[in-house]
C-alpha positions in Angstrom: -5.9 20.9 -7.9 -4.1 19.5 -4.8 -1.1 17.3 -5.0 -1.5 13.6 -5.9 0.7 10.9 -4.3 1.2 7.5 -5.7 2.1 4.4 -3.6 2.6 0.7 -4.4 2.3 -1.9 -1.8 4.7 -4.6 -2.9 3.4 -7.9 -1.9 2.5 -11.1 -3.8 -0.8 -12.9 -4.3 -0.3 -15.3 -1.4 0.3 -12.4 1.0 -3.2 -11.0 0.5 -5.3 -11.4 3.7 -8.3 -12.2 1.5 -6.7 -15.6 0.6 -5.1 -16.5 4.0 -7.8 -19.0 5.0 -7.2 -21.0 1.9 -3.4 -21.0 2.2 -0.7 -22.3 4.6 1.6 -19.6 5.9 4.3 -22.2 6.6 4.4 -22.8 2.8 5.0 -19.2 1.8 8.5 -20.0 0.6 7.1 -22.8 -1.6 4.4 -20.7 -3.4 5.0 -19.4 -6.9 6.6 -16.0 -6.7 4.9 -13.7 -9.2 5.5 -10.3 -7.7 8.1 -9.5 -10.3 5.4 -9.7 -13.1 3.2 -7.0 -11.7 6.0 -4.8 -10.3 8.0 -4.7 -13.5 4.9 -3.8 -15.4 4.2 -1.0 -12.9 7.8 0.2 -13.2 7.6 0.3 -17.0 4.3 2.2 -16.9 5.8 4.7 -14.5 8.8 5.2 -16.8 6.5 5.7 -19.8 4.7 8.5 -17.8 7.9 10.0 -16.3 6.4 9.3 -12.8 8.0 8.4 -9.5 6.2 6.7 -6.6 6.6 5.4 -3.1 7.0 1.6 -2.9 6.0 0.1 0.4 7.9 -3.2 0.2 7.1 -6.3 2.2 10.2 -7.8 3.9 9.3 -11.3 2.8 9.4 -10.1 -0.9 12.8 -8.4 -0.2 14.0 -11.7 1.2 12.9 -13.8 -1.9 13.5 -11.2 -4.6 16.2 -8.7 -3.5 17.0 -8.0 -7.1 13.5 -6.6 -7.6 13.9 -4.2 -4.7 17.2 -3.0 -6.0 15.6 -2.4 -9.4 12.8 -0.3 -7.9 15.4 1.8 -6.1 17.7 2.0 -9.2 14.8 3.5 -11.2 14.6 6.4 -8.8 11.6 5.5 -6.6 11.2 5.9 -2.8 11.6 2.6 -0.8 9.5 2.4 2.3 8.5 -0.5 4.6 5.4 -2.6 4.6 6.7 -4.7 7.5 8.0 -8.3 7.0 5.2 -10.9 7.7 2.1 -8.9 6.7 0.3 -9.7 9.9 -2.3 -7.3 11.2 -0.7 -5.1 13.8 -3.6 -5.2 16.3 -3.4 -9.0 16.5 0.2 -8.8 17.7 2.2 -7.6 20.7 4.1 -4.4 20.4 7.5 -6.1 20.8 6.7 -8.5 17.9 5.6 -5.7 15.7 8.8 -3.8 16.5 10.9 -6.9 15.6 9.0 -7.4 12.4 9.4 -3.8 11.2 13.0 -3.6 12.2 13.7 -6.8 10.2 12.2 -5.3 7.1 14.1 -2.0 7.5 17.4 -3.9 7.8 16.7 -5.8 4.6 15.6 -2.8 2.6 18.4 -0.6 3.6 21.0 -3.3 3.0 19.6 -4.0 -0.5 19.2 -0.4 -1.6 21.5 1.8 0.4 18.5 4.1 1.0 17.3 5.2 4.4 13.8 3.9 5.0 11.6 6.9 6.2 8.1 5.7 5.7 5.8 2.8 6.7 2.4 1.4 5.8 0.7 -1.2 8.0 -0.6 -4.5 6.5 -4.2 -3.9 5.5 -4.0 -0.4 7.1 -4.1 -2.1 10.5 -2.4 0.8 12.3 -2.7 1.5 16.1 -1.7 4.3 18.4 1.0 2.1 20.1 2.4 1.2 16.6 3.1 4.9 16.1 5.3 4.8 19.3 7.2 1.8 17.8 7.7 3.6 14.4 8.8 6.8 16.1 11.3 4.9 18.3 12.7 3.1 15.2 13.4 6.4 13.5 10.6 6.6 10.9 9.4 10.0 9.7 6.0 9.1 8.5 3.2 6.5 8.4 0.6 6.2 5.7 -2.0 3.7 7.0 -5.0 5.7 8.1 -8.4 6.1 6.7 -10.2 8.6 9.0 -13.3 6.4 9.5 -14.0 2.7 10.4 -15.0 1.7 6.9 -13.4 -1.8 6.6 -13.3 -4.9 8.7 -9.4 -5.0 8.8 -8.5 -1.3 9.1 -7.1 0.0 12.3 -7.3 3.6 13.7 -5.5 6.4 15.3 -6.2 9.2 17.8 -5.7 11.9 15.1 -8.0 15.0 15.3 -7.1 16.4 11.9 -8.6 15.2 8.6 -5.7 16.7 6.6 -3.7 14.4 4.4 -0.4 15.4 6.1 -0.6 15.9 9.9 2.5 16.1 12.1 1.2 14.1 15.0 4.4 14.4 17.0 7.7 16.2 16.6 9.3 15.0 13.4 6.6 12.4 12.7 3.8 12.8 10.2 0.6 10.8 9.5 -0.3 10.7 5.9 -4.0 9.9 5.6 -5.7 8.2 2.7 -8.9 9.7 1.2 -12.5 8.8 1.8 -15.5 10.1 -0.3 -18.9 10.8 1.2 -21.8 8.7 -0.1 -25.4 8.9 1.0 -25.2 6.6 4.0 -21.4 6.0 4.5 -17.9 7.1 3.6 -16.1 5.0 1.0 -12.3 4.6 0.8 -11.2 6.3 -2.4 -7.6 5.5 -2.6 -7.2 2.4 -4.7 -7.4 -1.3 -4.1 -10.6 -3.2 -4.7 -12.7 -0.1 -4.9 -10.6 1.1 -7.8 -11.1 -2.2 -9.6 -14.9 -2.4 -9.0 -15.9 1.2 -9.7 -16.0 2.4 -13.3 -13.0 4.4 -14.3 -14.8 7.5 -15.2 -16.6 7.6 -11.9 -13.4 6.9 -10.0 -11.5 9.7 -11.8 -14.3 12.2 -11.0 -14.2 11.1 -7.4 -10.5 11.8 -7.2 -11.0 15.2 -8.9 -13.7 16.0 -6.4 -11.4 15.1 -3.4 -8.5 17.0 -4.9 -10.4 20.3 -4.9 -10.3 20.1 -1.1 -7.1 18.1 -0.1 -4.1 16.1 -1.3 -4.8 12.6 -2.5 -2.9 9.3 -1.8 -3.5 6.4 -4.1 -2.2 2.8 -3.7 -2.0 -0.4 -5.8 -0.6 -3.9 -5.5 1.4 -5.7 -8.1 -0.8 -8.7 -7.9 -3.7 -6.5 -9.1 -1.9 -6.5 -12.5 -1.5 -10.2 -12.7 -4.6 -12.0 -14.0 -2.7 -15.2 -14.4 -1.9 -15.7 -10.7 -2.9 -18.9 -9.0 -6.6 -19.1 -8.0 -7.5 -20.0 -4.4 -11.0 -21.2 -4.2 -11.1 -22.4 -0.6 -12.1 -19.0 0.9 -15.4 -17.3 1.3 -17.0 -15.9 -1.8 -16.7 -12.3 -0.6 -13.0 -12.6 -0.1 -12.6 -14.1 -3.6 -14.5 -11.2 -4.9 -12.4 -8.7 -3.1 -9.2 -10.3 -4.5 -10.0 -11.3 -8.1 -12.7 -9.0 -9.4 -11.6 -7.1 -12.5 -7.9 -7.8 -12.1 -7.8 -8.4 -15.9 -8.7 -4.7 -16.3 -6.5 -3.1 -13.7 -3.5 -2.4 -15.9 -5.5 -0.4 -18.4 -7.3 1.6 -15.7 -4.0 2.3 -13.9 -2.5 3.5 -17.2 -5.4 5.9 -17.7 -5.0 7.2 -14.1 -1.3 7.9 -14.7 -2.2 10.0 -17.7 -5.0 11.8 -15.9 -3.0 13.3 -13.0 0.6 14.3 -12.1 1.8 12.0 -9.4 4.7 12.1 -6.9 6.2 10.0 -4.1 4.9 10.6 -0.6 8.4 11.2 0.9 8.9 14.3 -1.2 6.4 16.2 1.0 7.4 14.9 4.4 
């Protein structure tokens, strides 16, 4: 069995790209903040299973709930950056991305006293030029890459290796997320909506299959453990489905996953 790495993308319900067309970004500071609910439940579950994880924290969450970020760090978890504004990288200019990421790092390091070593792009929208930005800012790793164009928001990198951990330049590692081969395509098998839709027993077997060949990275959002979050109906049905399907079952599935494997933070292997 290969190593299993657990990551949490700390963002709230209104940060989700699936809901953006039905929300007003200018009202972010007015929307109900519910990220504490899911995050605290995740923290409690991790304590119960004596498990540590990497928390990729959005800067906007750190601004509105600094005490939550401090709590994550105080419980012994790795703090990493998810940027500040949750904008897709390839829709921005490099200088804007640099400012966004630097802003998040300043916040996280001020709150926790931890050095921020890792980054994950919003909706995995990584680009080659973003790696230049991260390297220049002193990051040691990125974990934003699925090695196939399998989603309409995912980005991509010029990385030849399919290994989970690949040093793509001196002192900088790309940490890829796993895919599983289906009959006609490759499916992301790392968490998110696929984890909620696919039956647990099937998902677990898929992870076991992947782990016979390579290390696995898994991710989850706190809002996926919050079935009482506000509902946004003014978006396309497929985006509603991506966001809301089976969120009332996520906590139990996640708890079973914690029991099934031994998990560790990404940063321990970089």
